[in-house]
N, C-alpha and C positions, 0 to 999 in steps of 0.2 A: 762613840759612834758604833752602830751595829756592824758586824762583819758582813761583807758582801762579796760578790765575785771578784772584785778588784782589791780586796784587802790582802796584804802580804801574809804569808804563813811561814813562820820560823820552825824548822825541824832540825834539831841539833844545831850545827853551825851554818846550815844552808837556809837561805830565805827565798821562798818562792815569791816572785813579784806579784803574782795573782793566783787565783784558784782554778785556772783552766789547765788541764793536762791533756796532751795528745795521747790517746789510747794507743798502746802498742799494737800495730797492725801489720801482719806479715805481708811482705812485698814479693817474695818468691822470685827474686831478681838477681841473685848472685850468678856470675858467669863461671863457666868451666867447673861448676859443681865444687868449688873450693871454699865456699863460705865467706869469701872476702867481700867487704863493702865495695860498692861501685859508685859511679857518678849518679846512678839512680837514687841510691840511699842518701847521698849528699844533697841532692835536689829535694827529695821527698821530706827529709827531716829539716833541712835548712829553710825551706819555704814556710814551714809551720813556725819556726823560730822567728823569722821575719814577720809572720802574721801575729805575733804578740803572745803566744801561749806561754804560760808560766813554766810548765814542764813539757819538754818534748821527749817522749819515751820511744826509744827504738824498739823494733819488733821483737817477738820471741826469738832469742839468739841462742843457738845451741851450744851447750857446754862441752859436747863431744860429738864427733861425726855421726854416730848412730842415734843421737838425740834430735836430729833434724826431722821436721815434718816432711819436707821434700828435699831432693838433692840440691835445689836452688836456694835453700834457706841461709840466712846470715849465721855466722859462727863466731865463737870467741874461745876456741880451743888451742890457739897458738899465739905467740907474740906477734906474728905477722898480721893476725886479725886485729889486734889492738892498734898496730901501726896504721892499718887501713881506715880506722875510725877516728884517729886523732884530729885530723883536719875538720871532721864533721862536728865533733864536740867543741872545738875551738870556735868555729863559726857560730854555733848556737849560743855560746857564752857571750860572744861579741854582740849578739842581738839582744842580750839581756835575759835569755831563756836559761833554764836549768836543764842540761842534758841528762837523760836517764837511759838505762838499758834494762830490758827484761831478760833475765837468765832462765833458760828453759831446757827441758828434756822431754821429747815427745813420747817416750815410752812405747807402748804397743801401738800408738797411732802414728809412728814414724814410717818412713819409706813409702810415701805416696807421691803420685804425680801432682803437679800444680793444679789449682782449681780449674783454670781455663783449659787444662789438658785432660780433664776428667776426674782428677782427685782420686784416681784408682790406686789400689795397692800395687807396689812394684816388687817383683821377685828379684833376687840377686842378679840373675842373668838379664834383667831389664833395667838395671841401674839402681835397684834397691839394695837392701842389706838385711841380715838377721836383726830382729828387734828384741827388746827386753821389757819386762813388766814385773809387777809383784808376783804373778804366777805365769805359767806358760799358756794361759788362755789367750787367744788372739782377739783383736778387735773383730766384732762380728760383721765383716764385710760380706757383700753379696758375692764377690769374687774371692779367690784364694788369698788369704793373708800371708804376709812374709813370715818366714820361720820365726817363732816366738819362744823365748826361754825365760824362766824365772831368775831374778837376780839372787845369786848366792851371797855369802858373806864377803867374798872378794869383790864381787860385782857391786855390792852396796858401798864398799869402801872406795871403789874406783869412781862411782858416780858422785859420791860426797866430795871427794877430792877434786873432781872436775868442776863442780860448782864453786868451790873455794878458789881454785886456780883462775876460773873465769872472772870472779869478783876482783882478784888482784889485777888481772889484765884490764878490767873495766876502769879501775882507778888509774892505772898507767895510761889508759887512752884518754883520760880527762873527764869521764863521766862523774856527775855529782850525786846521782841517785842510782841505786841498783834495786831492781824488783825481782823477787823470786816468784816464778810462775808455778802455782799449785792449783790450777783451775783447768777447765775445759777438757777434762778427760785425759790430760797428759800425765806424765809419770808420777809426779807427787800427788796429784789428785787421785790417781789409780791406787795409791797406798791409802789415802784417806777414806775412800768410799768402800763400804761393804759389798757394793755391786761388783767390784773388781778385785777386792782383796779378801781372800779366804785362806791366807797363809796360816799354818799351824805352829809358827814360831813366835818370838816376841815382837815381830813386825806385822802381825795380823791377828784378827779376832775382835777384841773389844775396842772401844774408843781410844783408850790410852795406848794400846799396841799399834793401832792403825796410824796414829799421829806420830809415832816414834821416829820413823825415818824422815818425814818432812821436818820435824823439829831438829833432828840431827843436821840436816842440810842447812836450815836457818842458822844454827849454831856455827857451822863451818864457815858460812858466808860472813856472819857477823864478826867472827874471830879474825877474818882476813880483811874485810872491808873496813876502811878507816873509821874510828870511833866518832869523828866529827861529821861524818856523812850519813844521811838517813838511809834506812833500808825499808823498802816497800814489800808487800806480799799480796799477790793476786790470788783470790779464792773463788771457787764456785759456791755460792751460798747454799744452793740446793741442786740435787741431781735431776729435779723435775720428774721423779719417779715415785709418785705417792702410793702406788700399789705394791711396792716391794721394799724390803729393808735397804735403805739408801742413805746418802748424806743429806742432812737437813739443816735448816737455818739455825736450829738450836745447837747442833753440833758445831756449826760455823762460829757461833758466838763463843762457845767454849774454846775452840781452837784459836780464835782471834785473841782472846785473853791470854792464852798460853804463849802465843807468838809475841805479843807485846812484852811479856815478862822476859823473853829471850832477846829483846832489842829491836823488834820491828816497830817502825814509827808510823806507818800508814797501812791500813788494810784496804786494798783495791777490790771492791766487791762486784763480781760478775755472777754468772749462773750457768748450769748445764754443761753438756759435752761429754758425759761419761758413757752414754749408751744411745744408740740410734732410736730406741723406744721411748726416749724422753717425751714428756707431754709439755710442750712449750706453750705458755700462755699467750694471749693476744700480744702481738709484737708492735703495738702502737707506741706513740711517744712516751718515753719514760717507763717502759714496761718492766725494767729490772731495778728501777730506783728504790722500790719498796724494800729490797733486800739490803741495800746499803743503809737505809734508814733503820731497819731492825737491828743490824749489826752495831750501828752507832749507838742506838738506845740501850743495847745490852752490854757494851764494853766501856771500860774506863781507861784513861791515860793513853789512848792511841787515836790517831786521826783516821778518818774514813773517806775513801773516794767512792763516789757513786757513778756507775756506768750503765749504758743501755738505753738507746733511743733518746738521748739528749740532743735536741735539734735547734733550739732557739736560745738567744741570750737570756730572755725572761725566765725560761725554765731553768737554765744553769744558775742564774742569780738567785732564784727562789730557793734552790737546794741549800745554798749557803746561808741566806738570810733567815730561813726557817729552821736552821740547825739540823737538817736531815743529813747533811754531809759536809765535810770540810773542803773537798775538792770535787769539781765537776770533771769527770773523765769523758772526753768527747772523742768518739771514733769516726764513724762514717761521715758525720757532718764536716769533719776536717778534711775528708777526701773531696767533698763537694765544695768546700770553702776553706782554703788554707789560711785565710785571714779572718777566721771566725772571731778571734779575740779582739782584733781591731774594730771589726764591725760591731761587736757587742759593746765595746766602750762607747762608740758613737750612739748606738740605739738606747743605751742605758744612761746617757748623759755623764759618762765617766771618762771623757777624753783626757782629763787631767791625770789619770792613773796609768796611761800607757805612753810609751815613747814611739811615735810613728817614725819610721825611717824617713829621712829627708827626701829620698827618691820617690816616696809614695804620698807625700803630704798634699799634693794636688788632688789626690783621690779621697783623702780622709780629712 
């Protein structure tokens, strides 16, 4: 039988019950700026698990305080953060979902207000903090950027250790998947792209030097994260900057192969975010899926997740049936419909493949 949206997918010792993944979507909803999960996170993630998604991926979760996008971001830099997430992961597993968490560091795009508060850069006296990147060049805001400094050797060691420690806490909190965030213009993407990385040491310059630090982070996480649990990696397949020296799909394919060699089990393919001058293509349905398809066609021995404008069950199912991706990563549609997967099973005639909670059987 051909694989479809409701075929299980075994990755190491974890089996995804279906090929629908809730894309990590920032909620900017921590209270007291402490990075601790709240009732909001429990409801947001729990409802998508009830809705049947195979993987419920928690938002970009900062591995250290200065790695937050906003002061209200979720964190995993202390054991208290793991404690706050333990009930969330337990509930997701009880619903049959695989709970995951995206480990992130915002780099030079850190220290901004929440989107609905303007998403403006915050100075230290406004609740922000000094930020770091591959170089001291700040994100090109229209307003003044927070103080920005380049990571030195000690700083690189600190960030690498922070990712590894966060992976250990993720395991302790009960997550079954960890995803390393190397996309959307955040710290690891900043190292990958020549747009933001012109260092003159072994961490900048040619392709091999620019991927060095992200690969070191992957190694540190893989060494800490249990061998029986899968590791995902989110990348921006392209910087959407065709008129300058930038990160391209061809480089993404090379990087994906290298990451797979280091123990990454799935490449979660997105795009863009490195610079405000990016030339975003038409953002209609499936506008980024082409990049996932190209990465999958160019890599061996690693699964691929496609994201970007997936809005219908038929579209998600076709991705898997046609071999363009192994997992449909659904973002905004999950905000509109937490029960996307249950609705998809009914529309595609695959009710046999999902367990509808008894409380909801009258509706499904």
